N, C-alpha and C positions, 0 to 999 in steps of 0.2 A: 790510742785509737787509731793514729796513723799508721803504726806499724801493723795493726790488725789489717787495714785495707791494703797494705802492701802484700802482705801475706795472702790474702785472698786473691789479689790481682795475678801473682804468679801462678797460683793453683789453677785458676780458671784459663789462664792462657795455655797451660800445659793440657787442660782438658780440650780447649779448642782445638789445638794443632792434632790431638788424637781423634776427635770428632770428624774433622775434614777429612782426614785419611780414611776413616771408616766409610764416609759418604762417597769418596771417589771410587773405593772398591766396590761398594754396593751398586754404584752407577755403571760400572763396567760390567757387572754381572747380570743386572736387570735394567736394561736401558730403557725400557717402557715405562718404569715406574716414575711417578711424579717427583721432582727434585725440590728441595727446599727453596722458597722464594721469600723476598722481604714482603711484608703486609702491604696491600695496595694503599694508594694515597687516601682513598675514600674512608678507610678505616683509622685514620691518623690519630683518633684519640686513644686508641689502645695500641700496646706495644706487647708482642709475644716475648716471653721470657725464655731465651734460649742461651747459648754461649756468650753473648755479648751483654747479658743482663747486669753484671756488675759495673761495666762502664757506664750503661744507661742510668743506673742507680746513682752513680755518683753525680752525673750530670744533673740529674733530678734534684740532688741534694743541694747543688749550688744553686739552682734554680729556687729552691725553696728559701734560702738565705736572701736572695734578692727579693723574693715576694715578701718577706717580713718587712723589707723597707719600702717596697712600692706595692701596697696592697691592691690599689685600683686597676694597676695594669694586670696583675696577677689574676684578678676575677675575670677579666675579659678574654684572658688567653688560656689559662690553665685551670680555671675552677676556683673554688673557695679554698683557702690554706690560712685558717685562722690560728691553727696551734701548730707552729713550726717544729716545736720540740717533740711533740708526740709522733708527728709524721717522720721525724728523723729516726726515732726508736723504732717505728714500724719498718722503715727501710732497712735499718740494721739487722732487724730480725729476719726481713725477707731474704737479705743477701746470706745470712746464716743458714737459712732453711735451704736455699737454692745450692749453697756449696755442699751441704750433706748429701742433697739428691744427686748432685753432680758427681761426687765422690763414688756413689753407688753405682753410677751408670758409665764410668770411665772405661773407654775402649768399645762402647757400643755406639751404633750409628744414631746419630742426633737428628733423626728425620721426623717431620710433623705427622706423615702418614703412618709410622710406626707407633707413635703414641696415640692412646685413645683420648687422653684428656691432657690439656696443656694449661699453663698458667699465665694470666694476663696482668699486667701491670698498668694502672691508669696513671698517665703523666702527671707529675706535680704533686701526687699524693702518696705514692709509694704503696697504695693498696694492691693487694694481690688476688685476683678472681680466678676461678677455674671454668672451664668450658670445654666442650667437646670439639674436635677438629674434623672438618670434613675433608674430602678427597681433593677439593679444590685448593687447599691450602689455607683456607680461612677459618679462624676460631670463632666459635658461637657460644655466647655467655647465655646461660639459662636466664629466662624472664628478663633479659635486658638486651636491647638493640642499640647500635651506635647511631647518633642522630644523623650523621651524614648519609647513612645508608638506608634510612627509613624508606619503605616503599620500593627498594631495589634488591634484587639479588644477584649474586656474582656468576658469571659464567664459568662453567665448570672447566673449559678448556683453557681459558686465560683468566687468571685471577685479577687482572688489572681492569677487565671490561665489565661493565654493569648493564643490565638490562631491567626495564620495569618489571615489577612484581604485581599482577593484578588478580583479583579474585575472579574465578570463573563465573561466566554468565549463568544465571539460574532460569530454568525453563519449566513452568508447570504444565505437565502433559495429562493432567488427570480428565480432561474434557476432550482428549484429541480424537478418540473413536477410530474411524477407519483409517486415519492417516498415521496410526500408531507406529507401524514397522518402518516407515520412510522417515518419520520423524525422529525415531530412536537411532537409526543408522546415520543421520544428519548430524544429530548431537554428539555421537560418539566420534565422527570424523572431525568435528570442531574441538572436541575434549572439553565440552560444557557440562554442566551438571543438570541432571534431569530429576524432577519431583513428580514421579507418576501417580502418586496418591494425594498430591496437593502439599501445601506447606502452610504453616500458621503465619510466618512472616512473609513479606512481600517478596515476590520474584520479579526478575527482570522482564520476562515474556511469558505471556499465558497463551497456551495454544488450544483454541476451541474447535470443536468438530462442526458445529451447526451455526450458532449465531453469537453476536455479541453478549446476549444475555444468558448464555451457559452458566455464567457465573456472575452474579450482580453485585457481589461484595468486594469489586477490585477498586481501589482508590489511586493506584499508581501503577508503573509499569507500562506495558505495551501488549494489546490484545491483537489477535490476528484476524479480527472481524470488525467491520464497520457497523454501527447501528442503522438499521434500515436498508441494508444491502439486499436482504433476502426479499423484502418487500419490493424493492426497486426493480429486480431482476425477475420478477414475476412477468409472464409473457405479456399480459396487458398494459403494466406499468412501463416496460420497456418499450412497448410500441407506441404509447402515449408520449414518452420522453422523445423518442426519435421523430414522431410525427410533429411534434411542436418545432424541432429543429428543421425538419423538412418544409415547413411552412416558411421559415425565416431563409433557409439555405438549401432550395430544392436541389441544385445541382451536387452540393457537396454531400449530401446525405442520400444519394441515389443507390447506395450500396445495400439498402434495407428493403426487402420486398414489400409490395403495396399490401396493407394489412386492414382488417376490418375487425371491430371488437364486438363479440356476440354475447348477449342477445340484443344489447342496445342499438346495434348498427345493422341489424338484420335486414330492416326494410331498405336502407340505402344500399347494401350489398346486393340484394336481390334486384333492385331497380337498375343499378349501373351494369351488372351482368346481362340483364335483359335487354338493355338499350345497346350494349356492345355486340350482342348476338344479332339484333335486328340491323345494325348498320353493316356487318359482315356475316353472312350466313355460314361461310366455311370456317369461323372461329370456333375452336373447341378447347376453352382454357381448361386448366386444371388447377385445383386449389388444395391445400394442405390444411387440415384442422388440427389445432394443438390446444389441449385443455390448459387453463391459466396456471393451475398448480401442479401441473404433471412434470414427470421427470423419467429419465431412462426410457424414453419412448413410449411411455404408458399413455394409451388412449389417443394416439395420433392416428389419423386415416386421411386418405384422399377422397375428394369428390369432384363431379364435373358440372353440377348443377346446385343452385342454392337448395333446391328442394330435397338434396340428399343429406342435409344437415341433421345429424342426430340430436343436437342440443335443443332443437325447436319442438320435436316430436315430445308428446306428453306433457303433464303439468310441471315436471321438474325441469328446469332450465339451469345448464351449467355454463358458466362463464368460459369462454373460449377465445381464441384468435384464429382467424381464417386468413391465409396468405396466398399470394400467387405461387404456384409451384414451379421450379427452376426446371424446365424440361430438357434443357441441353448443358448438363454437367460435362466437366472434364473427366475423361475415363482413363484408367490404367488397367490393363489387361481386360479390357471390355466390362471393368467394374466401377461402380460409383463409389466415392470416397468423400470424406470430409476431413477437416484438420481441426485438432484440438490443440490450441496455443494458449500457454499460461501467461497471465499479465499480473504483474504486482503493482497495486495502487499503494505507495509508500505512505503518501499523506495527501489530504484535501486541501490544506492551507499552509505552504504553497502546495500546488498540485505536482505530484511526483508520480511518473508512471515508468515502469520497466516492462520490457517484453522479453520472454525467453527465446533464446536463439535455437532452441530445439523444441520440437512439439511431437504429436502423435498423428498418424494418419490412419483412419479407421475405414475398413473397406467393407462394402456389402459382400454378400456371399452368394448372389445369383447375378449372372450376367444382366446388364442394364438394357432395358427397351423403353421407348417413349411411352408415357402412359397412355393406357387405352381403358375401355370399359372391361376388357377381359383381365387386365393385370393390376388393377388399381389396389386389389387386396394383397399383392405380392410385396410384404413388408421387407423380405430379405432383398429385394431388387431396389426398393425406393428409399428405404430408411437406412441411414448409416449408423444408428445407435449400437454401441457395442453390447449393451445389455439384451438387445433383441438378437443380433446376428450370432452371438455366442450360443444361442440355442439351436441354430441351424447345424445340420450335419455336415455342411461344407465348410464350416469354420476351421482356420489352420492356425494352431498355436506353434510358433516358430521361435527357436532360440536365436535366429539371426536378426539383425535390426533393419534389415532391408527386404524381408519376405514375410509371407503370412497374412493373416487378416488384420494385424495391427503391426504398422511399421514406424520408424522414425520419420519425421517430416523431411530431415535432411536427405534421406534415402530417396524420397520421392523427387526432391529438388534436383538431386544429381541425374537422376533419370531424365527429368525434363531438360536439364542442361545439355545432355548428351543429345537431345533431339533439337538443340539450338534455341531453346527458350531463354528469355532474358530474365534470370534470376533476380538480379538487382530491382528490376521493375516490378516483379511480383511482390518482393518484400517491401519495397516502398509503398504499394497499394495497401497491403496489409497493415503496416504501421499506421498509415493515414487513417485506415477504417477503425483501428484500435483507438487512437488518440480522440476521434471525433465521437466514437460512441462514449467513452469515458467523459468526455465534456458534456455530453447530453445527460449523463446520469447525476452529475456533480451537484447541480441545483438542489434537487431533492434530498440528496444524501447531506448536504450542509444542514437542512431543516432537521433531519432526524438526529444529526450529530449534536446540535446545539439543545434539542430537546432532551437527550439522554446525558450530555455533558455539558451543561450551561457554562457560559463563561464566568470565571472566578471559582467554580465549583471543583473540588479536587476530583481528578479522574484520570483513567489511562489515555495514552495516545493509541491509535488505530492504525492497521495496515491490513490488506487483504489480498489474497490470490485469487484471481477470477480465471474461470474457463472459457474461452471464445471458441465457439464452434463456427467455422468458416467453410463455405463451399466455393471452389473455383469453378467458374463457368468455362464453357469451351474456349471462349476468347481469352481466357486467364483473368477475368475480372473476378476479385473476391467478392462475396456476397455473405453477410452477417445472417446466420441462421438464429442463434440464441447466444446469451451470456448466463453462465452457471456461476451462482455464488458459492456453492459448495462443490467444486469438481473432484471427482474421486481421485484419492492419492494412494490407492492400494497399489502394492508392488508385488502381488501374487495373483494368481487366478485359480478357479476351480476346476479340476480336471478329474476324469474318471478313470482310476488306476486299475479297476477292474469291474466287472459287471455290477452296477448298484453300489459301488464304493467309490466315493469322491474325496479328494483331499486337496488342501491348497498347496500349490507349487510356486517357486518364484518366476516372475516374468522379465526376463532380461531388457525387454523394451521399456516397461515401465519402471524398472529400477533405474535405467540409463537416463530417463528424462525426468522423473518426478523427485528422485532423491537430490539431484542437483537444483532443482527448483527450490526445494525446501531448504536445503543446505545454504544456497546463496542468499535466499530471502532472510535467512537468520543472521548472515554475515552482514548484510545490508542494514539489519535493525539492531545489530550489536550496540549496545549504549555506549560503548568507549569509542566507536567509530562514527556516530551519527553526526553529519556536518549539514549545514544548510545549502541547498542545492545552488550551484553556481551556474549560470547561463552564459555560455561562451559566446559572444556574437559571431566569431569566426567560424565556429561549428555549426551554427544554425543554417548555413547557406549549404552546407554538404549534403550530399545525396542521402536519403533516408534508406539504409540498408543494414543487414545484419550478417557479419561473418559466420558462416557456417563450417563447423569441423568436419572432418571424415566421418562418414556413417559408421565406421567401426571403431571410432575413437573411444578409448576406455578412460576410467577415472585417473587421477592423478597417482603417481608412483611415489614410493619412498615415504608415504606419510605427508607429502607437500599437498596442499589443497590446490587443485586447478584454478585457473582464472574464471572469473564470474561468468556464469551462462545467462545472466540477465544484463540486457542492455538498455540503458536510459534513452527514453524518446521524448520525454517531456520533464522538465522545461527545455531540454536541448533543442527542440524545434518550436520554441515559443513563437517565434516570428511568423512562421507559416500558418499558425492556428489561433492566435490570440484573438482575431477578429470574430471567431465563433462563439466566444464566451459572453454573448449578449444577455443571455437567459440568467447567467449568474448575476449580472448587474441588477436584474429585475428581483432576484432573490434577495439580494442585499437590502433593497427596499422593504420587501416583505418582512425580513427578520428585524429591520429597525422598528417596525410599527407593530410587532407582535405583542410587545409590551410584558407579558408575564413569562418568566423564564420557565423552559421546560414545556411551553405549549407549542403546538404545531398548527393551529388555526386562527385566523385573524377574525376578531369579533366586529361586529358592526361599528362600534366606536373607534377601533383601530383603523378600520378602512375610511371612515370619515376623516379622521386625523390625517391620514395619508393624502387625501384629497385636498384638505384644507392646506397643510403645510406645503404641499407642492403647488398649491394655487391653481389647480385644475378646474374648479368650479368657476362659472361664470353665467352670462345671461342664456347661453346655450346648454348649460349643463348645471342645473339647480341642485342643491343638496337633497331635494326630494327625489330628483332623478337618481342621485348616487345611491339613495337608500333602496330604491326600486332595482337598480342594477344589482346591488349587492344580494338582495333577497332572491331574486331570480336565478342568478348564477349559483348561489351556494345551495338553494333547494335543488336545483338539477344535478349538480355534482353530488350532493347527498344520495340521490336516487341511484347513480352510477357506482358509488361506493358503499353498498349495503353493509359491509363488514365494519365500517368506521363508527366508533363510539362518540367521537368528539364533534361537537357541533361548531360551526363556523366555516370560513373560507379557507381551504387549503392552498397550497402554493400553486398547483395546476390551475384551480379556479382564478387565482389572483392573476396568473399569467393571461388567461383568457380575457379577464377584465381589463388588464393593461392593454392588450391588443385591441380591444374594442375602444377604448378611450384614445390610443394613438389613431386609430382610423379615422375617429370622429373629428379629431383636431387637425391632422395633416392628410387631408383627403387626396391630394394631388400627387402623392408619393407611393412607392412600393411599400409593401407591409415591412420589409427590412427597415427601409428609411425611415417610416413612420414611428417604428418602434424605438430606433436609435434617437430620433429627434425628440421624442416625449422623454427618454432617458435623461437626455442632456439637460432638458427643462428641469426634471425633477432634481436631478443631482446639483444643478446650479442654485435652485431655490434652498435646498438643505444646506448647501455650503455657505450661503449667505447668512442662514440662521445660525449657523455655528459661528461664524465670524462676527455675528452681533452688529448687523449694518445699522444705519441710522432709521431711526423711527421704529425698532423693533423687529421682530421676525415676521410678522404679518403686515407691516406697514407698506401699502402700495396703493396707488391710485385704481380703484375698482373700474372707473370708466376706460382708463387706458387699458387695463388687463382684459376687459370685455372686448374693447375694439381690437386688440391684438388677436383674440381667440376668434372672433367673427372672421377677420381678414384671412386667418389660416383655415377656416372652415369652408371657404368657397370652393365650389367644385368646378374645376376647368373643364371645358367642352371636350368631349371625346374621352374622358377619364371616368373610370368606375371605381368604386370601392373594391377592396379585396374580395373575391367570390365567397369566402368563408362568411362574411357578413353582409353580402350583397343585399340591397333593399331598394324598392322603388319609391318609397316614401320616406328617405333618410333626411329630407329637409323640412319634416314637419315642425320641428322645434324652432325653425327660423321664420315661421309665418308671423307676420306682424300682429295679427288680431288675437293671438294666443297671450291674454294678459292675466287671466285667472289662474291662481295656483293650483286649483283643482284640474282645470283644463290642461295645464301644464304637467301636471303629474300624470293623467290620462294619455296625453301625447307622448310624453318621454318613455312611458312603459310600453306603448304601442311601437314607438319607435325602436326601442331595444328589443322586443320581442320579434321583430321582423329581422334583426340582425343576428339573433342568436343561433347557436349551432344545433345539429339534429336533436330532436327530444328522444326520450326513451320509447322503445317499439310500440308501447300500449297507445301512444298518440298517433301512430300510422303517417307521420308527416315525414316526407324524404326529400333529399336533395340529392342530384346527381354529381355534385361537386365534392370531392373528398379533401 
């Protein structure tokens, strides 16, 4: 047997020398061809059988003999070698077959690239496997993968480098609707996998065109819509959410025009306008009326007097919002314009907000004049809606990003900067407006979210792109017009190519802005890239600004994705805005006492439990008064929300009740201080219950509790309660002669009704305080 091995060794050495000569010759003629290289260390369990195979086999044979004596060591290093003699025979057979193949290929270049199939030998076993060879010099075995390289693929340029191999992200676009073209282009740029007709198995991302409920059968992944976002961004609900924040933070929320909700506040609106005109005869205000569920400028009109309202005429009353009209907007080329900015709400808990660095500027098509009775009906002069102005003969479709009736926002900023405008200040004010608006929406969104996806129930996570419509005043102050839950993501427009013949043609401005927003939203929502937000205290003090690129800047070249066009603004600037999240703390109390998962309304039992657990009842607020408070507020809000099918107290009604309780308990403070003080009382009581304090959760001296409540309820001279709940008989419950429970119920009911907000218009009761 030894003579046989010596003979094999001599013949293979000859073959090796001839093969090396052929390789050198081939390398000189084809320098660009990949050369033979040793297998990378990551695939060490496998050895490619080439000219040095006999030597390796001899080494393996010696290792097999050692393995027979040290079986345990052999298993940990080289695998199971239970039958050394059979393996030795297989090794000899392999050497014989290799020798035959080598003799047939003497003189040929022994290069891996030239061979379509190679033989692999597992160390320590002598087994020979066959597999295809790739151009990177690595041999792949069918249906088998080395353990060390599981989840990795080799770089084609360097066989020694490894990169992670990951499955492409899957996106269900079957419900995308109008955003299909931009979405397809974004997915193509990311090299992800699209499922335009849906998929039986779960996808990573589901892209809906309208609402969260476009597909109710999703139990995992991510959906690009939040439950309740459409409802919250209707004009009435948005106005109510911002109005609540204006009561607490009037200076911080002065970017939203004064609004009235019709028809329920028609009497209040008429009274306030009449009083304003009586005090100043020269005052001629203008108001804009917007239908609650309107979109694309449908149903919007201007009025100068409450009597001009169309929603009051006739038996059909349509819910609308009437707002003060901004009569001195910033003009460019004598045209009024607004800004459409795209904002990504990445999550609610924790709250993450991104704002696009680029937006759209949409221009009117008729030179602007201040509103008068003659031009109130000129929609092309006063309304900036794209869907309206595109019908004008003066609308200009442009292939440039800085001209036409629709331009990029950066082109407008560059033009303003050329006139000396502080662009950083403008961006800072816009970012502040966006963050404050989202903070106002979050409380109600959390209620919708837990109703559709209760804690502990399998369901998807959510994100959403919002369209903020912002108007710049002449003094460059931004004003919020509205927020769109489903901003248009079309990247083409309808154009008349011949008389009566229309077709959709690409819009360079839309594609420049919208494709980047969708693509980078997907990048941020990539399941492999999602990380918890990190708030850097050092960054929180920096100025709020967004770097804007050149107005003619194009997409990335060479297939490389450009940098993100979305800038994180929250939690980056948490320190500046965290104090505004007071209503979210009230929402946490509301959700705590809802009781039933999936419910959005608080029942009378839950409200009584809230009062009892927070220990808000005392001699001045009996449980009978609490019941009357609940009934009155719930009944009034049910009249204001006729479309609601659920019974009980919603979040907005609960917030009103909480404000009322805070004003009763802390009368000498401002409304904000009253609410914060009551929140601290409730949170402290609930924390003590969780901690299991002595005597149980409800153990407290009722006398001392009543004493503290009475002392906090005393009104200081010169102080009056918040005008929203102003009353001349607010001390009725403190009268010592009221001992009878029936008398107390009547007094408490009387006391609350004098504090309540404006009733629906059929009562014809009005107050001049908004």
